[in-house]
N, C-alpha and C positions, 0 to 999 in steps of 0.2 A: 275717182270716177271721171269718166270722159264728159265732155260738154253734151248737155241734153237739150239745149235751146239754140237754134241756129237761124231763126226767122229774121226778116229784115225790118219788121214793124212790131211795136208793142202798143196795144191799146191800154192806156193807163187805167181807165175805169169808166167814168161817166161819159155817156153819149147823148147827142141831142135827139132823143126819141121820147115818146109819151108813155110807152108801156114796155115791159120786159120782152114780150113777144116781138114788138116792132123793132126793138133794139137788137135782139138776137137774129131776127130775120135779116135785117140790114147788115149786121156784122158778118153773117155767113155769106151773104151775097157779095158784099164789097171787100171784105178783108179776109175771108176764109182761107185764101191761098197765100196770104202774107204773114199770118200770125200763128203762134203755137197754142194760143188760148184765147177764148172770148169771154169778156165780162158781160153781165146782164144789163149794163148801161146805167146802173144806179139811178133809176127813174123815180119819179114822185118826190117824197120828202127827202130821199137820199141825195137829191141833186145838190143840196147844200153841204154835202160831205159830212164831216164830224159833228156838225150842228144836229144831225140826226141822232147821234148818241146822246147829246145833251137834252134834246127835246123829247125823245121817245124812250130813253132808258134811264137817264140820271135824274132829270127834273121831276118825273113822276114817282121816284123812289121814296118810300115813306121815311127813310132815314137821311134824306137830303133836303136842305133848305134852299128855296129859290130866292135869291137876293134880287135878281132882275129877271122877269119872265121873258121867254123867247119871243121873238118877232116871227110871225108866220112866213113872211117873205123878206128876209134880211137884205139890206142894201149895202151894209158895210160892217166891219168887225164889231163896232160898238153896239150893233143890234143883237149880238149873240147873248145867249143865256149866261148869267153869272150865278154860281152855285157856292154853297158852303156846307160843311158838316155842322150839325147842332153842337152847341157848347157841351164839352165833356165827352163827346163820342170819340172813341179810340179805335174803332174797327168798323168795317162796312162789308156787307155781303151783297153781291149782285147776282140774282138768281138766273137771269136769262138774257141773252143778247139778241135783240130784235133783228140785227143784221144777219144773224145765222138763220133765223126763221125765213128771212127773205131769200137767202142763198139756197136753202133747201127747196123752197117753192120754185125758184127760178131754174134750178137744175132739172126739174120735171119738164119745164118748157124746153130747155136746152136739149135734153135727150130725145124729146118728141121731134124737134126740128132736125136733129142729127139723123134720126131714124128715117125721116122723110127725104134726106139728102140735101136739105137747105144748108146745114152746117157740115163741112167735110169731115169724114172719118179721120180720127187721129188728132183733131183739135180738142184741147182740153177746156174744161170749165174753170173760169178764173174768178176767184173771190178776193176782193181788195179790202183790207182791214186797216183802220187807223191804228198806228202804233201808240204806245201807252200815253205819252204826253199829248199827242194829237187827239186821242179819244177822250181825254179828261181835262182839256184846257179850260173848261167852264169853271173850274174851281179856282177862281181868282180872288175871292173875297178874303180868304185866310190861307193863302197858298202854302206857306211854310209848314203849317200844322197839317193841313188837309192832304196835300199831295202824296206824301209817303203812304198814308192809309189808303187813299183811293188807288194809287198805283198797285199796291198789293192786291186789292180787290179786283182790279182789271186783269192782272196776270192770272189770278185764280179763276176768274171768269173764262179767260181764253183756254186755260188748261181743261176745264170741264166742257166748254162748248165746242172745242176742237173735236172731242170724241163724238159729240152729237152730229157735227158736220161730216166727219169721215164715216160715220155709220150710214149716212144718207148718200154721200157722194164718195164713190170708191177713191182711195188715195191715189191710185194710178191714173185717175181721170181728172185730177184736181191740180190747179195752180193757185198758190196763195201769194198775194203781193202785200207786203207791209207798206202802208202809206206813211211816209216819214216827212212831215212838213213842219209842225210846230217845234219838233226837236231841232230842226235846222235853224229856225228863227231864234230859238232859245240859245243855241250855241253862238249865234251872231250877236246876242246881247240886246235884241230889239224888243223883247217881251218884258216890259218894265215890271210886271207883277211877279216875275219868277226870280227867285234868289237861290243861293246854294250851288250845288255841283251840277251844272248843266250837262257835262259830259257823262256823268253817271246816270242821269235820267235817260240818256240814249243808250249808253253802253251796257248798263245793267240788264235791261230787258233783252238786248241782243243775245247776251250769254245765257239767259235763263229760259226764254220761252220759244225761240225759233227751233231749238233742239228738240222740242216736243212734237214737231210736225213730222209725220212719217216720211221716211226716205223716198218712198215711191212718189210722193207729192213734190211738184216743182215749187221752189220758193224764190222770191225776189224781193228787193227793196226799191221803192220809188222815193228818191230824194229830191225834194222840191221846196221852193220858196213860197208856194201858194199863189192863188190867182183871184183872191176875193178881197176887194172888188176889182183890183187891177191885175194886169199880167206883167211882171210878177208883183207880189205884195212888197218885196224888197229885192233889190238887185245887188248881188255881191260884187266885189272887185274882181274876183276870178273864181275858179272852180276848186281851189285848194281845200276848202272845208268839205265839200261834197266828196272829193277824192279821199280825204282822210276818213270820213265816215264810212264810205264804201269799203275801203281797205279793212277797216276794223270789222265790219259786218261779215266780209268775206272770210276773214281769218278766225273769228271768234263765235260764230253762230252755232257751233257744235254739230254741224251737218253741212252737206253741200249747199251752197247758194248758187242758183241756176241763172239768175239775171240780176242786173242792177240798172237802174234808170237814174241818170244825172241830168237835172234841168240845165238848160243853156242860158244864153244872155238875151237881153232885149235886142231888137233888130239893129239898133245903132251900133252895137259892138260885134256884129256878125263877122267882121274881118279883123278883129282885135286878137292877135295871137297871144297877148298877155293874159287874156281871159281863159283861153283853152290850154295854155302851156302846162298847168299842173296835171293834165291827163297823162303826161309822160310817167308820172309816178303811180299810176293806177295798176294794182296787182290783181288783175281779173282772173287769172288762172283759167278754170273751166267754165267760168260764168260768162254769159252773153252780156255785152254792154250795149245799152240803148241810151242815146243822147236825146234829150228833150229839146230838139232844135227846130221842130215844126211849129210855127207860130201863126195865129189867126190874122196877123196884121200885114204880112208881106209875101205870102204864097210861095210859089215855086222859086222865084228869084231869090228870096230870103233864105230858103232852105239850102239852095245851091251854094250861096256864099258861106253859110255857117258850116255846111258839110265839107267844103273845100278847106276852110280854115282848121276845123277839128282834125281833118285827115293828116295834117302836118304833125300832129302830136299823138295820134292814136291810129293804128293801122286798120283795125277791124271793129266795126260797130254797126248796130242797127239804129233806127231812129224812132221817135215817138213825138206826140204832141208834148209841149212843155208840161202840161198837166192834163187831167181829164177835160173834155170839152163839151160837157152837157150844158154848161152855161154860156158857151161861145155864141156871140152874135151871128146872125145869119138869116137869110130869107126863109128857109125851112130846113128841118133837120136832115132830110135825105140829101138835099143839095150840099149841105155842109159836109156830110160824111163822104159823099161822092167826090167832092173837091179834095178832101183829105187823101183819099186813095190816089187820085190822079196826080197830086203833087208828089207824093212819096214814090209812086211808080216812075214818074218822069225823071226824078233825080237819082233815087237809089236803085230802082230797077234797071235803068240804063247802065249804071256802073257795074251792077252785078252781072249783066250779060256781056 
């Protein structure tokens, strides 16, 4: 198949807005001409990303034990929920995914705003879903025993809830982004409670569940080191691991992968060719590559330096924030989003023209 995504900007997921409608209105106004799909901003309790799965889906589950209760407004990773399966439990069934309920509700707002002309025709509705390890990382108390059971339940949940999602959102109007963060940190060896085969925890779901998504739906992978509580949570020596993961996903997903997002460096290494050099080995084929090189710390000048450095190793790419920016500091959300557009247009738009 030919490339289906050609936009200059990817919105990774969370946006600094208070409600779904505010987010989609701002998205349509500020980014509608730059993106192929709009997320609903992951507002409310979803602002803390996969902590939402832990607090709203897994912790309340009758067959899950809460070792440490969630903190309503976590400030660091240690505030997150810690879970385990009860002694002797060898299976788990998760009936419903709250994030899919939210997506279906948000799609009604999305179509209303698109019908009003707020969101341009042709822009798809984007749903970002935590990948398997990312969505279940709360199971830290007895990881070796619990994770294979929980992973199977998570994959089964996706298979069932995908049908509910595509019954409500036409496949040809949908873009699904896999948020792959804890898998990256797992492979870097910095998650001390995880043991066993880290590569299989990433690669297995790639081969099993992405192929279930209808071909009419756009699919992408967001590969990131996380931003909670710092940007990033861990900085790699270079992009070699992300390139390796992206190549595997592109080649083993069982269907076309339409875009990949690879997080960039901190601002200090913006001109470090050693960091970007592994991009030469990226086999993107018909997928659009987005580099997460827009940072909230150094604006247009920083993006320009990273863009120029990355361009030495990759000919064609779009840009994105390092991660979602719903938690990004700023005086107000609209100003933060307007600044994001201005920075991207100033650097990337000028080059495209």
